[in-house]
ZAMARGU-4260 file (C-alpha; in steps of 0.2 Angstrom, whole numbers, plus 5000, padded with zeros to 4 digits):
<rodrens>
0) 5101/4913/4901 | 5093/4923/4915 | 5083/4939/4909 | 5091/4954/4917 | 5077/4967/4918
5) 5062/4957/4923 | 5051/4968/4935 | 5046/4963/4952 | 5028/4964/4946 | 5031/4947/4937
10) 5033/4938/4953 | 5025/4948/4967 | 5009/4942/4975 | 4994/4952/4970 | 4981/4943/4980
15) 4984/4951/4997 | 4979/4947/5014 | 4978/4963/5024 | 4973/4970/5041 | 4968/4987/5046
20) 4972/4996/5063 | 4954/4992/5068 | 4957/4973/5067 | 4962/4963/5082 | 4977/4952/5085
25) 4966/4936/5087 | 4959/4938/5070 | 4977/4942/5064 | 4983/4926/5071 | 4969/4917/5062
30) 4975/4924/5046 | 4993/4920/5048 | 4988/4902/5052 | 4975/4900/5038 | 4986/4907/5024
35) 5002/4900/5031 | 5010/4917/5029 | 5023/4927/5040 | 5019/4945/5036 | 5003/4955/5034
40) 5002/4973/5028 | 4992/4984/5038 | 4982/4996/5027 | 4971/5012/5028 | 4961/5011/5012
45) 4974/5007/4999 | 4989/5015/5008 | 5001/5004/5018 | 5003/5010/5036 | 5013/4996/5044
50) 5017/4977/5043 | 5013/4965/5056 | 5024/4950/5057 | 5020/4933/5064 | 5036/4934/5075
55) 5030/4950/5083 | 5014/4942/5087 | 5022/4927/5095 | 5033/4938/5105 | 5019/4946/5114
60) 5009/4930/5116 | 5025/4922/5125 | 5019/4905/5118 | 5009/4900/5103 | 4991/4902/5107
65) 4987/4884/5102 | 4990/4870/5114 | 4997/4853/5109 | 4979/4845/5109 | 4973/4859/5097
70) 4962/4868/5110 | 4963/4887/5110 | 4972/4894/5124 | 4966/4910/5132 | 4971/4924/5121
75) 4968/4938/5133 | 4985/4944/5130 | 4980/4949/5112 | 4967/4960/5119 | 4979/4970/5129
80) 4988/4976/5113 | 4981/4984/5097 | 4988/4981/5079 | 4994/4999/5079 | 5005/4995/5094
85) 5013/4979/5088 | 5015/4983/5069 | 5031/4989/5062 | 5029/5007/5055 | 5046/5009/5047
90) 5042/5002/5030 | 5053/5000/5016 | 5045/4997/4999 | 5049/4995/4981 | 5039/5000/4966
95) 5032/4987/4953 | 5045/4991/4940 | 5060/4988/4952 | 5070/4974/4944 | 5069/4957/4952
100) 5088/4958/4953 | 5087/4974/4964 | 5074/4966/4975 | 5085/4951/4977 | 5101/4962/4982
105) 5090/4972/4994 | 5083/4957/5003 | 5100/4948/5004 | 5107/4963/5014 | 5092/4966/5026
110) 5085/4957/5040 | 5067/4956/5033 | 5060/4943/5021 | 5047/4953/5012 | 5045/4969/5004
115) 5028/4978/5000 | 5026/4984/4982 | 5019/5002/4982 | 5015/5012/4966 | 5010/5031/4969
120) 5007/5027/4988 | 4995/5012/4984 | 4999/4995/4990 | 4999/4984/4974 | 5008/4968/4980
125) 5021/4960/4991 | 5036/4951/4986 | 5045/4938/4998 | 5061/4928/4998 | 5051/4913/4994
130) 5044/4922/4978 | 5062/4925/4973 | 5068/4908/4976 | 5054/4900/4966 | 5058/4912/4952
135) 5076/4907/4952 | 5071/4889/4952 | 5061/4892/4936 | 5076/4898/4928 | 5085/4881/4929
</rodrens>
């Protein structure tokens, strides 16, 4: 029997990889690859100001910045843009007491695959569709 009122804080990721608007896109790409993630919150102190997605980064680089032989390609294109220019500013977030069911319903209707978890303006976690799937699998 699935528990109905479990809050998203039970499944969200608290160990966050974040960027600031002062970071550059080359280091952003390194974080995406190192951690195997697809979205990185952009913060100013503890406040979230945007989200950088790996898709947005690839869109401006035209091609992945790693060649087949593993050599780094010239990443000059990354230096032509700032994180502030590429990140999405239109952020939808949930609070840590939002139920997992509500988060699941929300993510199932929208185009995105993650939601920042924000309490009193402070970024406390991130929840992804993968977190939801893993939670559902644990119920079986």
